[in-house]
C-alpha positions as CSV (number, residue, x, y, z in Angstrom):
1,M,5.2,-14.6,-42.3
2,S,1.6,-14.0,-42.2
3,R,0.2,-12.2,-39.3
4,V,-2.2,-14.7,-38.6
5,A,0.7,-16.9,-37.8
6,W,2.0,-14.0,-35.4
7,G,-1.7,-13.9,-33.9
8,A,-1.6,-17.4,-32.9
9,L,1.7,-17.3,-31.5
10,L,0.3,-14.2,-29.2
11,A,-2.6,-16.7,-28.6
12,C,-0.2,-19.5,-27.2
13,G,1.5,-17.2,-25.1
14,L,-1.5,-16.4,-22.9
15,S,-3.1,-19.1,-23.4
16,S,-2.7,-19.1,-19.7
17,A,-4.9,-15.9,-19.5
18,G,-8.7,-16.8,-18.2
19,G,-11.7,-14.7,-17.8
20,A,-14.1,-13.7,-21.0
21,E,-15.1,-10.2,-20.1
22,P,-12.2,-7.6,-20.7
23,L,-11.2,-6.0,-16.9
24,T,-11.7,-2.2,-16.7
25,L,-9.9,-0.1,-14.4
26,D,-12.4,0.8,-12.2
27,E,-13.1,-3.0,-11.7
28,A,-9.2,-3.5,-11.0
29,L,-9.6,-0.8,-8.5
30,A,-12.1,-1.9,-6.6
31,T,-10.3,-4.5,-5.6
32,V,-8.2,-2.3,-3.2
33,S,-10.2,-3.5,0.1
34,A,-9.9,-7.2,-1.0
35,A,-7.8,-9.2,1.9
36,H,-4.3,-9.0,0.1
37,P,-1.4,-9.5,2.2
38,D,-0.6,-5.9,3.1
39,R,-3.9,-5.0,3.9
40,R,-4.0,-8.1,6.1
41,V,-0.8,-7.1,7.7
42,A,-2.3,-3.7,8.4
43,E,-5.2,-5.0,9.5
44,S,-3.6,-6.9,12.0
45,E,-1.6,-4.0,13.7
46,L,-4.8,-2.2,14.1
47,A,-6.7,-5.6,15.4
48,L,-3.3,-5.5,18.0
49,S,-4.0,-1.8,19.2
50,R,-7.2,-2.3,19.7
51,A,-6.6,-5.3,21.9
52,D,-4.4,-2.9,23.8
53,R,-7.3,-0.4,24.2
54,E,-9.5,-3.5,25.7
55,Q,-6.5,-4.4,28.0
56,A,-6.0,-1.1,29.3
57,A,-10.1,-0.2,29.9
58,S,-9.9,-3.5,31.4
59,R,-8.0,-1.9,34.5
60,Q,-10.9,-0.6,35.9
61,D,-13.2,-3.4,35.5
62,F,-14.8,-5.5,38.5
63,S,-13.1,-8.7,39.6
64,L,-14.7,-11.5,41.6
65,F,-12.3,-14.7,42.5
66,L,-12.0,-17.4,45.2
67,D,-9.5,-17.0,47.8
68,G,-9.1,-20.3,49.9
69,S,-6.7,-22.6,52.3
70,L,-6.4,-25.7,53.4
71,R,-4.1,-26.2,56.5
72,N,-4.1,-27.3,60.1
73,G,-3.2,-25.6,63.2
74,R,-2.5,-26.6,66.8
75,R,-4.2,-25.2,69.4
76,P,-3.0,-24.5,73.0
77,D,-3.7,-28.1,74.6
78,G,-1.9,-29.5,72.1
79,D,-4.5,-31.0,69.6
80,W,-4.2,-30.4,65.7
81,K,-7.3,-29.1,64.4
82,P,-8.2,-28.4,61.2
83,D,-8.2,-24.2,60.4
84,N,-9.6,-23.7,56.4
85,V,-10.5,-20.9,54.9
86,G,-12.5,-19.8,51.8
87,R,-13.6,-16.7,50.8
88,I,-15.1,-15.0,47.8
89,V,-13.5,-11.7,47.2
90,A,-15.1,-8.7,44.9
91,R,-12.8,-5.7,43.8
92,K,-13.2,-2.6,42.0
93,P,-10.6,-0.3,41.5
94,L,-12.2,3.3,42.3
95,L,-8.9,5.5,41.6
96,D,-5.8,5.3,40.5
97,F,-4.5,8.9,40.0
98,G,-4.0,8.7,36.1
99,R,-2.8,5.2,35.6
100,S,-6.0,3.8,33.6
101,N,-7.1,7.1,31.9
102,Q,-3.7,8.0,30.7
103,A,-3.0,4.2,29.3
104,I,-6.4,4.5,27.3
105,A,-5.4,7.6,25.9
106,A,-2.4,6.2,24.5
107,A,-4.0,3.1,22.9
108,D,-6.7,5.3,21.4
109,Q,-3.8,7.4,19.8
110,E,-2.2,4.1,18.6
111,I,-5.4,2.9,17.2
112,A,-5.4,6.5,15.6
113,A,-2.0,5.5,13.9
114,R,-3.2,2.0,13.0
115,Q,-6.2,3.6,10.9
116,A,-4.1,6.4,9.1
117,A,-1.7,3.2,8.5
118,L,-4.1,1.5,6.9
119,M,-5.3,4.3,4.9
120,N,-1.8,4.7,3.6
121,V,-1.6,0.9,2.8
122,E,-5.1,1.7,0.3
123,N,-3.3,4.3,-1.3
124,L,0.0,2.4,-1.9
125,R,-2.2,-0.2,-3.3
126,R,-4.6,1.6,-5.6
127,I,-1.2,3.2,-7.3
128,D,0.4,-0.3,-7.3
129,I,-2.9,-1.4,-9.1
130,M,-3.3,1.3,-11.4
131,A,0.6,0.7,-12.5
132,R,0.4,-3.0,-13.1
133,Y,-2.5,-2.0,-15.4
134,F,-1.1,0.4,-17.4
135,D,2.4,-1.9,-17.5
136,V,0.0,-4.4,-19.2
137,L,-1.6,-1.9,-21.9
138,L,1.7,-0.6,-22.9
139,A,3.2,-3.8,-22.9
140,D,0.5,-5.1,-25.5
141,M,1.3,-1.7,-27.6
142,Q,5.1,-2.5,-27.5
143,Y,4.4,-6.3,-28.6
144,A,2.1,-5.0,-31.7
145,A,4.9,-2.5,-32.6
146,D,8.0,-4.8,-32.6
147,N,5.8,-7.5,-34.1
148,E,5.3,-5.1,-37.1
149,F,9.0,-4.5,-37.4
150,M,10.0,-8.1,-37.2
151,A,7.5,-8.7,-39.8
152,V,9.4,-6.1,-42.1
153,A,13.1,-7.2,-41.1
154,Y,11.5,-10.6,-42.3
155,V,10.1,-9.9,-45.5
156,S,13.4,-7.4,-46.0
157,W,15.9,-10.9,-45.3
158,D,13.3,-12.9,-47.0
159,N,13.6,-10.8,-50.0
160,A,17.2,-10.7,-50.1
161,S,17.8,-14.3,-50.4
162,D,16.3,-14.3,-53.6
163,R,18.4,-11.5,-54.8
164,L,21.2,-12.6,-53.8
165,E,20.4,-15.8,-55.9
166,V,20.5,-13.5,-58.6
167,G,23.8,-11.6,-57.9
168,Q,21.8,-8.4,-56.7
169,I,23.3,-8.1,-53.2
170,S,26.6,-9.7,-51.6
171,Q,26.4,-12.4,-49.2
172,P,27.4,-9.7,-46.6
173,E,24.4,-7.9,-47.4
174,L,22.7,-10.7,-46.6
175,L,23.8,-11.6,-43.4
176,R,23.6,-7.7,-42.3
177,L,19.7,-8.1,-43.0
178,E,19.5,-11.9,-41.1
179,A,21.6,-9.7,-37.9
180,D,19.1,-7.2,-38.1
181,Y,16.2,-9.3,-38.2
182,Q,17.4,-11.8,-35.6
183,D,17.8,-8.6,-33.4
184,I,14.1,-7.3,-33.9
185,R,13.0,-10.9,-33.3
186,E,14.5,-11.3,-30.0
187,R,13.2,-7.8,-29.0
188,R,9.6,-8.7,-30.1
189,N,10.1,-11.9,-28.0
190,A,11.2,-10.2,-24.8
191,S,8.0,-8.3,-25.4
192,L,5.9,-11.2,-25.5
193,Q,7.3,-12.7,-22.6
194,R,6.1,-8.9,-20.5
195,M,2.8,-9.3,-22.2
196,R,2.8,-12.4,-19.5
197,S,5.0,-11.0,-16.9
198,T,2.9,-7.6,-16.6
199,R,-0.4,-9.8,-16.4
200,Q,1.0,-11.9,-13.6
201,K,1.7,-9.0,-11.4
202,L,-1.6,-7.4,-12.3
203,A,-3.1,-10.7,-11.3
204,H,-1.5,-10.7,-8.0
205,A,-1.7,-6.7,-7.3
206,I,-5.6,-7.2,-7.5
207,L,-5.5,-11.1,-5.6
208,R,-6.3,-13.0,-8.5
209,P,-3.4,-15.2,-9.0
210,D,-5.4,-17.8,-10.8
211,E,-7.2,-15.5,-13.2
212,L,-4.8,-13.4,-15.6
213,P,-6.7,-11.0,-17.4
214,A,-6.4,-11.6,-21.4
215,E,-7.9,-8.5,-22.6
216,L,-7.6,-4.5,-20.9
217,V,-10.1,-2.1,-21.6
218,V,-8.0,1.4,-22.2
219,P,-9.4,4.1,-19.5
220,A,-10.8,7.6,-20.6
221,L,-8.2,8.9,-17.6
222,K,-10.5,12.1,-17.5
223,D,-9.1,13.3,-14.1
224,N,-6.0,13.7,-16.7
225,A,-7.2,17.1,-16.9
226,R,-8.4,18.3,-13.4
227,P,-6.5,21.4,-11.6
228,V,-3.7,21.0,-9.6
229,P,-3.3,23.8,-6.7
230,A,-0.2,25.5,-6.2
231,Y,2.7,24.3,-4.4
232,D,2.3,25.7,-1.3
233,A,-1.2,25.7,-0.6
234,L,-1.1,21.5,-0.9
235,L,2.1,21.6,1.4
236,A,0.2,23.0,3.9
237,W,-2.8,20.4,3.1
238,I,-0.4,17.3,3.3
239,M,1.1,18.3,6.4
240,K,-2.6,18.3,7.8
241,K,-3.8,15.6,5.7
242,N,-1.2,12.7,5.0
243,P,-1.7,9.7,6.7
244,R,2.1,9.1,7.5
245,V,2.2,12.2,8.7
246,L,-1.2,11.8,11.1
247,A,0.1,8.5,11.7
248,L,3.2,9.3,13.5
249,Q,1.8,12.4,14.8
250,A,-0.7,9.8,16.8
251,Q,2.2,7.5,17.6
252,V,4.2,11.1,19.2
253,A,1.0,11.7,21.5
254,A,0.4,7.9,22.6
255,A,4.0,8.1,23.7
256,D,3.3,11.7,25.7
257,A,0.7,9.8,27.3
258,R,2.5,6.5,27.5
259,L,4.9,8.7,29.5
260,A,1.9,10.3,31.9
261,A,0.8,6.5,32.5
262,V,3.7,5.1,33.3
263,R,4.6,8.4,36.0
264,A,1.4,7.5,37.3
265,E,3.0,4.1,39.1
266,R,4.3,6.3,41.7
267,N,0.4,7.7,42.5
268,P,-1.9,5.7,45.3
269,A,-4.1,3.3,44.3
270,L,-7.8,3.0,45.9
271,D,-10.2,-0.4,45.7
272,A,-13.6,-1.3,46.6
273,E,-13.6,-4.9,48.0
274,V,-16.2,-7.0,49.5
275,I,-15.3,-10.5,50.9
276,G,-17.6,-12.9,51.9
277,G,-16.0,-15.9,53.8
278,G,-16.6,-19.5,55.5
279,Y,-13.6,-21.0,58.3
280,S,-13.6,-24.3,60.0
281,R,-12.8,-22.9,63.0
282,E,-14.8,-20.3,64.6
283,S,-12.8,-16.7,66.0
284,T,-14.2,-13.3,67.0
285,T,-11.6,-12.0,64.2
286,R,-12.6,-13.3,61.8
287,D,-16.0,-11.8,59.5
288,E,-17.9,-14.2,57.6
289,L,-19.0,-11.1,55.0
290,S,-17.1,-7.8,55.3
291,A,-16.8,-5.1,52.9
292,G,-13.5,-1.5,52.8
293,L,-11.7,0.3,51.2
294,V,-8.4,-0.9,50.1
295,F,-5.4,1.8,49.3
296,N,-2.1,1.1,48.4
297,I,0.6,4.3,48.3
298,P,3.8,2.9,46.2
299,L,7.0,4.0,49.0
300,Y,9.8,2.9,47.1
301,Q,9.9,1.1,43.9
302,G,14.0,1.5,42.9
303,R,14.7,2.0,39.2
304,R,11.4,0.5,37.7
305,V,9.4,3.6,37.1
306,D,12.8,5.5,35.9
307,A,13.9,2.9,33.6
308,R,10.2,2.4,31.9
309,V,10.1,6.6,31.4
310,A,13.4,6.6,29.7
311,S,12.0,3.6,27.6
312,V,8.9,5.7,26.5
313,L,11.0,9.3,26.0
314,A,13.2,7.2,23.6
315,Q,10.8,6.1,22.0
316,K,8.8,9.4,21.8
317,E,11.8,10.8,20.0
318,R,12.4,8.5,18.1
319,S,8.6,9.2,16.6
320,A,9.5,12.8,16.5
321,A,12.8,12.3,14.5
322,E,11.0,10.1,11.9
323,L,8.2,12.8,11.5
324,D,10.5,15.3,11.4
325,K,12.3,13.6,8.5
326,L,9.2,12.7,7.0
327,K,7.7,16.4,6.2
328,L,11.3,16.9,4.7
329,D,10.3,14.3,2.4
330,L,6.8,15.0,1.3
331,A,8.5,18.4,0.8
332,D,10.7,17.3,-2.0
333,T,8.4,14.5,-3.2
334,L,5.6,17.0,-3.6
335,L,7.8,19.1,-5.8
336,A,9.0,16.5,-7.6
337,T,5.7,15.2,-8.5
338,L,4.1,18.9,-9.0
339,Q,7.1,18.9,-11.5
340,E,6.5,15.9,-13.4
341,I,3.0,16.8,-14.0
342,E,3.7,20.2,-15.2
343,W,6.3,18.7,-17.6
344,L,4.1,16.0,-18.7
345,R,1.1,18.6,-19.5
346,G,3.4,20.9,-21.0
347,S,5.9,19.9,-23.4
348,S,6.0,15.7,-23.3
349,R,2.2,16.2,-24.3
350,A,3.0,18.5,-27.1
351,A,5.8,16.0,-28.1
352,A,4.1,13.1,-28.4
353,D,1.0,14.6,-30.2
354,K,3.6,16.1,-32.7
355,Q,4.9,12.8,-33.3
356,I,2.0,11.4,-33.6
357,E,1.1,14.0,-36.5
358,Y,4.0,13.2,-38.3
359,R,3.6,9.6,-38.7
360,D,-0.1,9.6,-39.5
361,W,1.4,11.8,-42.4
362,A,4.3,9.3,-43.2
363,L,2.1,6.6,-43.2
364,E,-0.6,8.1,-45.4
365,R,2.2,8.9,-47.4
366,A,4.1,5.0,-47.3
367,R,0.3,4.3,-48.2
368,A,-0.1,6.0,-51.1
369,E,3.4,4.9,-52.1
370,Y,2.6,1.5,-51.8
371,E,-0.5,1.5,-53.6
372,L,1.7,2.9,-56.6
373,E,3.9,0.4,-56.2
374,L,6.5,2.8,-55.7
375,K,7.9,1.5,-52.2
376,T,7.6,-0.9,-49.7
377,N,7.7,0.6,-46.4
378,L,4.2,0.3,-45.4
379,G,5.3,-2.0,-42.9
380,A,7.7,0.4,-41.2
381,S,5.7,3.1,-41.4
382,M,3.0,1.1,-39.3
383,A,4.9,0.3,-36.7
384,E,6.2,3.8,-36.5
385,T,2.6,4.7,-35.9
386,Q,2.5,2.5,-33.2
387,M,5.5,3.6,-31.6
388,A,4.0,7.5,-31.3
389,Q,0.8,6.1,-30.1
390,L,2.9,4.3,-27.7
391,R,4.6,7.5,-26.2
392,R,1.2,9.4,-25.9
393,K,0.0,6.9,-23.6
394,Q,2.8,6.6,-21.9
395,V,2.8,10.3,-21.0
396,E,-1.0,9.9,-20.1
397,Y,-0.1,6.7,-17.9
398,R,2.7,8.6,-16.2
399,L,0.4,11.7,-16.0
400,A,-2.5,9.4,-14.3
401,L,0.2,7.8,-11.4
402,A,1.5,11.4,-10.7
403,L,-2.2,12.5,-9.6
404,A,-2.4,9.4,-8.1
405,R,0.6,9.9,-5.7
406,L,-0.6,13.5,-5.5
407,E,-3.8,12.3,-4.4
408,A,-2.4,10.0,-1.8
409,L,0.0,12.3,-0.5
410,S,-2.5,14.4,0.4
411,G,-5.0,11.5,2.3
412,G,-7.5,10.9,-0.5
413,S,-8.2,13.9,-1.7
414,L,-6.8,17.4,-3.1
415,P,-7.9,20.3,-1.5
416,P,-10.0,23.3,-3.8
417,V,-8.4,25.4,-6.2
418,E,-9.5,28.6,-6.5
419,G,-10.8,29.7,-9.3
420,A,-11.3,25.8,-11.0
421,Q,-14.8,25.2,-12.3
422,E,-16.4,22.6,-10.5
């Protein structure tokens, strides 16, 4: 079966893939700020916290309203007379002894928490896009290798059919070769499906569901060689910079401010008030224009304040517990990530490089033997070489993702490494 036929089948499998220009990793990562559902959820929560802040600040706003009543009153002479009242009231809160200020402070901390959560979403989106991009590249390489293996298996089976006719092999041997071919063909078809599915996942990740990328540019990944700080230095940095840590710390601070605001409900309140009124019945006790101070001193509020205090305290305890748990998880995640980076840069890279070196030598030998018509294993050697290259790419892509996770844990940037060159 010719390579032209396999190429046609591959084109058919990706017939829905659009876009003439190859997609680069930088172009894919540029879509991090696109209106992806995950980002929209985080932005809506940030907008909600900002609205809560405006609501808290509005407690000190000037208010103007119309106050009136329509009524009749009976006079001492027995006649019923209208006693209508119309007033315009202007009121401005002067002092509430901590209610508004603490509510605003709590809202500000909630905004900070939502901003940190949005940053975390962006970091996760960046890692997801990178992972989906690498999945497509690896799926293409796997398909190429499996396609080569299948071609070799088909040729072996096809040649065996001719040999069976002249009695050079037995029927069971032919069945074994056919079974091997069918197994490899199944694996190859699964690889073809992964090429399509990985492209769809990438298209969804970059928010282009109707534009499946047909061709991707292999990234250079120069950052894979950058130095990484030691565990202790990086752990201290993460505890200060990690967006999830910052979000939970802000939520704890918001709970403290909210607690102070609730407790301030027991404090007095002082407002300035100006009233202009009109009355259908004249009276010496009524003023057409008045101004004054209005104060409110709570004497008894039942258990309303105590209940709200208990609720806020419970919320604060939950946030504090989540923060402590997160710090433990981050320490474990950091150690595992650094160990993965060390392993990938060390033995994993070395093993993959040596495998490529051996497979290159084996391919050259197979090519020489093929040209001398000594053996026909050139196709298998080519496929094994592709598998060795695939293994090397897997190492580099895993390393790039590990470094991206490390950067995300650090809030977007790693601390400087002592002695490292710029």
